C-alpha positions as CSV (number, residue, x, y, z in Angstrom):
1,M,-3.4,-17.7,3.1
2,K,-0.4,-16.8,5.2
3,T,-1.2,-14.3,8.1
4,W,-4.9,-14.3,7.2
5,F,-7.4,-16.5,9.1
6,L,-11.1,-17.2,9.2
7,A,-12.9,-16.1,12.4
8,G,-16.2,-14.6,13.5
9,S,-19.3,-15.6,15.5
10,H,-19.9,-18.5,13.0
11,P,-16.8,-19.1,11.0
12,N,-17.9,-22.6,10.0
13,D,-20.7,-21.1,7.9
14,Y,-18.2,-19.4,5.6
15,T,-15.3,-20.4,3.4
16,D,-12.3,-18.3,2.2
17,G,-9.4,-18.5,-0.2
18,I,-7.7,-17.0,-3.2
19,D,-10.0,-16.6,-6.2
20,N,-7.9,-17.2,-9.3
21,A,-10.8,-16.2,-11.6
22,V,-11.4,-12.7,-10.1
23,T,-8.7,-10.0,-9.9
24,Y,-8.6,-6.3,-9.3
25,E,-6.4,-4.2,-11.6
26,G,-4.3,-7.3,-12.2
27,K,-3.9,-8.1,-8.4
28,K,-5.0,-11.3,-6.7
29,A,-8.3,-11.3,-4.7
30,A,-9.3,-13.2,-1.6
31,H,-12.9,-14.3,-1.2
32,L,-15.2,-14.8,1.7
33,R,-18.3,-16.7,0.9
34,C,-21.3,-18.0,2.9
35,K,-21.6,-21.8,2.4
36,V,-24.9,-22.5,4.2
37,D,-28.5,-21.7,3.4
38,E,-29.1,-20.0,6.8
39,P,-26.0,-18.6,8.4
40,G,-26.1,-18.4,12.2
41,G,-23.9,-15.3,12.4
42,F,-21.0,-13.6,10.7
43,G,-17.6,-14.7,9.3
44,T,-14.5,-12.6,8.9
45,L,-11.3,-13.0,7.0
46,M,-8.8,-11.2,9.3
47,Q,-5.3,-10.8,10.7
48,S,-3.9,-9.6,14.0
49,F,-0.5,-8.1,14.8
50,K,1.3,-6.0,17.4
51,A,0.5,-2.3,17.7
52,D,4.1,-1.3,18.7
53,Q,5.2,0.5,15.6
54,Y,1.8,2.2,15.0
55,R,1.2,3.7,18.5
56,N,0.3,7.3,18.5
57,K,-0.4,7.3,14.8
58,R,-3.5,7.6,12.7
59,M,-3.7,4.5,10.5
60,R,-5.9,3.7,7.5
61,F,-6.8,0.1,6.6
62,S,-8.3,0.0,3.1
63,G,-9.1,-2.4,0.3
64,A,-10.9,-2.8,-2.9
65,V,-14.1,-4.8,-2.3
66,K,-16.5,-6.5,-4.7
67,S,-19.8,-8.1,-3.6
68,E,-22.4,-10.5,-4.9
69,G,-25.7,-11.3,-3.2
70,V,-24.5,-9.8,0.1
71,T,-26.8,-9.3,3.0
72,S,-24.2,-7.1,4.8
73,A,-20.4,-6.9,4.5
74,A,-17.8,-4.4,5.7
75,L,-14.1,-3.8,6.3
76,W,-13.3,-3.4,10.0
77,M,-10.5,-2.5,12.3
78,R,-10.0,-2.8,16.1
79,V,-7.3,-1.8,18.5
80,D,-7.0,-3.7,21.9
81,D,-5.0,-3.1,25.0
82,D,-2.8,-5.7,26.7
83,D,-5.8,-7.1,28.5
84,A,-7.7,-7.6,25.2
85,K,-9.9,-4.6,26.1
86,L,-11.3,-2.8,23.1
87,L,-9.8,0.7,22.7
88,E,-10.8,1.7,19.1
89,F,-13.2,0.1,16.6
90,D,-14.9,0.7,13.3
91,N,-16.9,-1.9,11.3
92,M,-18.6,0.4,8.8
93,Q,-21.9,-0.3,10.6
94,E,-23.5,2.9,9.2
95,R,-22.0,2.4,5.7
96,S,-22.1,-1.3,5.1
97,I,-21.8,-3.0,1.7
98,E,-25.0,-4.7,0.5
99,G,-26.2,-6.5,-2.6
100,D,-24.1,-6.7,-5.7
101,T,-21.4,-4.1,-6.1
102,D,-18.5,-3.7,-8.5
103,W,-15.0,-3.0,-7.2
104,Q,-14.8,0.0,-4.8
105,R,-12.1,1.1,-2.3
106,Y,-13.3,1.4,1.3
107,P,-11.3,3.0,4.1
108,V,-11.3,2.5,7.8
109,V,-9.3,5.1,9.8
110,L,-8.4,4.9,13.5
111,D,-6.0,6.4,15.9
112,I,-3.7,3.8,17.5
113,P,-3.5,4.9,21.2
114,L,-0.3,4.7,23.3
115,K,-2.1,1.9,25.3
116,G,-2.7,-0.1,22.1
117,D,-1.2,-3.6,22.3
118,S,-2.7,-5.2,19.2
119,V,-4.4,-4.3,15.9
120,H,-6.9,-6.5,14.2
121,F,-8.5,-5.9,10.8
122,G,-10.3,-7.7,8.0
123,I,-13.5,-8.1,6.0
124,L,-16.6,-9.4,7.5
125,L,-19.7,-11.0,5.9
126,D,-22.9,-11.1,7.9
127,G,-25.4,-13.4,6.2
128,K,-25.5,-14.7,2.6
129,G,-23.4,-13.8,-0.4
130,Q,-19.8,-13.5,-1.3
131,V,-17.2,-10.7,-1.1
132,W,-13.8,-10.3,-2.7
133,L,-11.0,-8.3,-1.2
134,S,-7.9,-7.0,-3.1
135,D,-5.2,-4.3,-3.1
136,V,-5.2,-4.2,0.8
137,R,-3.3,-1.4,2.3
138,F,-2.3,-0.4,5.9
139,E,-0.8,3.0,6.0
140,E,-0.4,6.1,8.0
141,A,-3.1,8.7,7.3
142,P,-2.4,11.7,9.6
143,N,-4.6,14.2,7.9
144,E,-7.7,12.0,7.4
145,P,-10.7,12.1,9.8
146,I,-11.2,8.9,11.7
147,T,-14.2,6.8,10.6
148,G,-16.9,5.3,12.7
149,R,-18.2,6.3,16.1
150,K,-15.7,9.0,17.1
151,K,-16.3,10.8,13.9
152,Q,-19.8,11.6,15.0
153,L,-18.9,13.0,18.4
154,P,-19.1,16.8,18.9
155,D,-15.9,18.7,19.6
156,E,-17.2,20.1,22.9
157,P,-20.2,19.7,25.3
158,G,-23.3,21.6,24.4
159,N,-26.8,22.5,25.7
160,L,-25.5,22.6,29.2
161,D,-28.5,24.8,30.4
162,F,-31.1,22.6,28.5
163,S,-32.3,25.6,26.6
164,N,-32.4,23.6,23.3
165,E,-35.0,20.9,23.7
């Protein structure tokens, strides 16, 4: 699949491709499937590209996902600087896909900082099962809250006098 590639901690435990038997609203679907009985880690179907035209923008990576027998799966997105240092990241850790699910759209929203050099996104499968990904979008989302870790941070410091135990 042009621009997409298989990676992860144990990519050889997984297989990917276009599934001609499964579609989403008439659109093609890629699949990521565990091919061993006991996977040693995760696999991801992903792509990477320059951040230049997305800097200082809030971007949403989304896709329709279907799962079967999944231990844990998720969409994810990461932004790195020019030293490959992680700047922004969300892998749906607190909202992972598990078991058997019908098609559902999932979003990952991050700010692309001015220091951002590269953007990476994909679907990951950690453990057994199979996922399908279709109708992938990468678009500006200026009015949406970011997903993942930063979303949980408070707006300002609190309890500075330790009066709330």
